[in-house]
N, C-alpha and C positions, 0 to 999 in steps of 0.2 A: 589092923589097917590093909585093907586089896590095894595092889596095884596092879592096875590094867594097863594090859600092854597092847601098845597103839602105833602100828608103822603105816605110813604113806608113802608109798612107792611110787615115782612118776614110770613108770614101762616106756610110754612114746608120748613124746610130742610131735604130730607130722600136719602136712598143710594136702593129706590125702594120702587113701585106701586106709585112714584107721580100722575102720568098720570089718568085722569077717566077711573078707571079700568073696562073692561067688563069683564061677569060670567065666560069666560074662561078662563081668565087672573089670578083670583082665586080662581079657581077648586080645589075643596079639602083642603082648607082653611077655617078656621073662619075668620070673614071678623072684628074681634077682637082676642087681644092676649088672651090666655085661659091658665090657671095654675091651677093642681089640683093635688093631690096623687091618686098613682096607687100602684098597689101590684100583684104578680104574682106566681109563681109556686116555686118555690125550686130553688136558682142560676140563675133566669130569668133575670136579670140583673148584673150576673157577677157571680163569686165564694163565696159564703156567702150571698149575694145579692137576697133580692124575694120584695123592695120597692123603689119606686123611686118618682119624682117629674118632671110632664109631662108639659110642655109649648108647648104651638103651636098655629099660628094663627097668624094674619098680627097683628105687632108693631104699635097697633095703638097709638092716643094721650095719653088717663090716663092709657097706660100701667105699666109707671113707682112708681104711685102710688099703683097702685092694687097687683103689685108685693110685694115691699115694706112690704104690709099689710101683705098677704097673707104667703110671710118668713118670717115675727116677729113671728107667730104663729108656725114654722115648729124647734122648737128647737135640731131636728137631723140633725147637718150642715152636715153631711157624707151622706146623700141620694144621691145619683146624679141626676141631672136635666139632660132631655133628650127633646131637641129641634127638631121641626120642623114647620119651618117657611120658608115663601116666602120674608120676609122682613119688610120696611114698617119705621116707623120716625126715625131719625137719633137723632134726640132733645132726644127721649124716650130712645133709647137703651144705651146714655153713660152713667148716671145714674146708669141702669139696673146691666149694668158690673162694675160699682165699687162697687154697694152691692154686687156682687157676689165676689169679688175679697175680699171685708173685711169679709164675710163668711166663704174663702178659698173653695170655691165649686167644683165642681166635673159636665165639662161638657160634655156630648155626644150630639152623632144627631143620634133622632130615633124616628118613630112613635111610639104612644100608640095606641094599638088597642083595645077597649074597648070591652070586652068578653060580657056585657049588650047589646049594640046599635046592628042594626039589621047589616046583614051582607051587606056591601057597602054601611054604611050608618053612616059614623064615623062622619059628621058636620051638619048632621039635627039638629031638635029642639030637639026631642024628644034625641036623644045622650049628647046635650048641656046641657039637664036638669038634668042627668046623671052623667055628669063630674061634674055639680056647685053646686050638694043639697050637698056638704060636707063630708067629711069621705074620706075612702081608698075606690079606683075603681078597681074593676077585671079586670084586662088586660094583655095586653101582649107587648111585644117591638118588631119590625121590622125595620131594619137598613136601608135595601134595598131600592133603589129611596127616602130615608129620605134627606132634604135638612135644612143647617141653612145659607140662603142668606140676602144680602145685608146688611139692618140694624141687621138682624140677629147676623149677624157675628160679629159684636162691643158686642155684650152681650156676646157671647161667649167666648171671649179674655178676658173679666173679669175675669173669670174659672181660679184658679190656676192648676187645675190639668184639661185637655182636650184631649180629646180622639172623633177620628172622625175615625167612620169603613171605611171599603176598599170599601164599596157599595153604604156608603153616602158621602155627600156632602156640602163643603163649598163654597159660592160662594160670588164672588167682584165684586163692576164697581164704579162709579164718583156718587157724590151724584147731586141732581138736585133740584136747588133753586127757592120755586117759590113767585114772589110778587105780592100781590093787591093793585094797588095805588088806592089813593080816591084823587081827583082832577087834577090841570094838572101837565104835567110832560114834556122836554123835553128827546128828546131821548138820548142825550147825559149825562142829569142827570139819567135816568135812567140804563144806562149802566155804569156811574160810579160806582152808588148806589149797582148795581148787584157785578162786580169787586170787591169791598170793603169788600162783602159778601162774596162772595165766597170764596176770600183772608182767611178771617177770618174762615171759616168753614173746608177749608184747613188746618191751623194753629191746629183748636181745636184735626183734626183729626188725626192728628201728633202727638200731642200729647197724646192723648189719646192712641196709638199704643206704643209711646212710653213706656208708663207710666204700660202697662200693662206686660212690657217684650218682646215684638215683637222686631223682626230685623227691620229697619226702611224699608227696599227693600219692605217690603209690602205696603208701603204706595206709595213708587216709583212705587209699580206695578197699585197700584190703580186709579192713577192719568191717568194711560194711556189707563182704559176699560172705553170706553163710556159707560155714564147710559143710553143708549139704550140697549146695549149687558150685559152680564154677563160673567165673568169670575170665570170658576170652577180652585180651587189650586188642584195643584199634588201634589199625597204624595211627590217626593221630595221639591217641595216648602212648604206644612206642616210641613215637618220637618226643612229646612233650616231655615225656619222667626222663629222658633221658636212655633208654634201654638201645633204640634202632635210631641213630641220628643220621641215615641216610632221606636224601631228597629224594631221591627215586632208588624203588627196590624192587627186582625182576624176577621172575625164575626162568630156567633156562629154556631153552625152547626145544618144546617133546611133540612127537607123532599121538596125535590122538588117533585111535581107532574105530573111528564112527562108521555110519553105513557110506559115507564118502570119507574116508581116512584124511588126514591135513596135519601139518605142522602150526603148532600155538605158542603163544609168547604173550605173558601176560603180567603186566605191572602196574604200579603204584607209584605217582608224581607227585611231591607235591606244589600245592596251588603256591600263587605269589603271595597270599597273603599269612601263608604259612599257618593256617589254620584246618584246613582240609585235604584231603588227598583223592586224585584224579585217575581214576582206572582208564588204561590203556591198554587195547590187547592185538595182535598181530596174528593173523591165520595164514598160512600158504598151502596153496592149492595149486597138483599137481593137474595141470589140464591135456599135455601130451606128454613125451619125452622131451620136447626141444622146448615147451611152454607152460611157466605155471601163471597163477595168479596170485595177486596180495593184497590181503583186506587188511586197514588199519581200521579199526573200531575205539572209539574214548564217548566218553562221558560228554556232554554238550555242554559249555559254559556261556549261561545267559548271560554275563557282563562283560563277554569280549564285545568289541565295539568291528564295525569294519568288515568288511574282507578277509578271512581264512583263508592261505593255501596253506597245505603240507607235500615233502618231499621225502623220500626215501636217500639216504646218501651214503654209498661204501669206498669214499675215497676216490672216487671216478668226478670227469667236473662235467659228467652226464647222468644228474641225479633222476630216480622214478621220480616224477610229478604226478601228481593225485588229483591236480586239479583247484578249483575254489568255491565250490558247490559240493558239500556232499550230501551225501539221503540222509534222513534223519527217522529213528525208531525210538520211540519213547524219548529218553533221557540222551542216547545215546547218538553222535552223530556218525555217519559210514562212509571211509574210500575204501575206493576200490580199482586196478587196473592190472594189465598184462604183465610179466616179464620175459623179455627177450632171455637167447642162452646168453648171452654176454655178462647180461645184469645178475644174471644168477650166481654165473662164476666168480662176480666180483663180490656178491654178497658172500659169498661161500670164503673165498679167498682172503678175505678182510679181518684183520684180529676184531675190529666191532665197526658197528655199523652207528649211523645219526641217522635224527627226524630233527628235521629243520622245520619252522613253522613262522611263515612270513605275515604280516598282519598290516593291511593300508588302511587307517584310521581314514574316518570322512574329512579331516582338516589335511590328509595330502601327505601323512606322514604314514613312513614305512618304519614298520622293527623288525624284526628278524631274533627267532632263539633257534639255537641247538643242543640238542641233550643227544648224550652218546647213550646205546645200548650194545649189552653183550651179546656176543655171540655165540656163546656156551651153549654145546648143541646139537646146531643148526645143518651141520657136515654130517652128522650119524643121522639125524632125524629125517633129512631130505632123502637123503640115501635109503633110509625104510619107505619113504614115501614112495619113490620112484620102482620097487620091486611090483606097488600096488597100482601103478598108474597106466591109463590107459593111451592105447597108441592114438587114437583119434582122439578129438579134440573132444571135451565133454562140457555140460553146461553151466553155464553162469551160477556158481556159488548164491543161493538166497541173501540179501541182506539180513545179520543180525546180531542182536545185541551180547556184549562179550557173555563168555559162559559165564555162571556164578562161579565165585572162588571158595570154595567148600573150604570151612575150618574145622575140627576136628570139636564136636560136642559132646557134653555128658557131665555127668556128674563126681565131685571128689575124685578127678582125676581118673578118672576109668574112660578106657577107646570109647567109642563115637563115631554111627555111622552117618 
């Protein structure tokens, strides 16, 4: 009787990047997960925060051990961890996620731009040496187009505090199972093993998601997304699945180097009914060295009754009132007004700003709602804007809808443009 030698080995169970990858698929990412300490200017990672942990690149087979050893030497568990990764090995992601849970970690999606690296070369050999030399690396955080896709999303779920900026993204899809077979096997035997291991992988994923306190609907969604595709979680999905439960997510104030430079902030605010989020944007223009113009743009609410007025407050008794009659541009409403030097100074000095909205209904009742908005980045961005500001008054900026919030797109965790 002849004994047939049959060995099935599951080499890799992943949620992104299982195939032989081309340089285009991993462009912009390290080929393995890199973790390092970073620091920046005051409040660069939020109010009172100037130091963080950067985690970037592909989740490779040795990632869990490296992350464990690294975090063992970081005693400050309140340092936020910023992720930028296209995905990788799921079996490495689960233990990293559990490690973050044990540390009660704060996780965010963002890219660390290292000051000592040449412009446009954040992943070359010279830059990698800077990141892995030990100690803290000088840098800054950019959330626009940052991503935590596929296997990275499971790492992210492990944190107890999770924050996804409105211009960053979390991408999910089904896993791909790779089998290497030595010996002889029938098609039926291979199908049976594959089906068994896929069922096991599905159970492990569902168990992990539940253990991290995330709604099982996320697992249901993941099973509907083919491995070859990627689904970028929407803001309502991030909220309802329990990934990011903030009612307001916002970017820092950032300098936009357009034909006419301006300072911009974007936010998504949960509507009163809880099912959708409303886009809001602030654009600060410099008209001359002594005067600025602030434009406030947001989605029009057709359900709002009566007259609406909005005002910006910086802890002063004389808020900047935009008035009651905004301009309309498609589905957006636009307010704008000039800022005097004392108002600009109050904005720069305030730890946070407030947006107040008053509504007068037809029956005479008046309601007022106020939201706090973060001031992170405003001082630096305004200082940068002043260097290009004309000495004489400039033309009034045209009414414009909010700039599209570009989130990373792509397939199987690859970087998208």
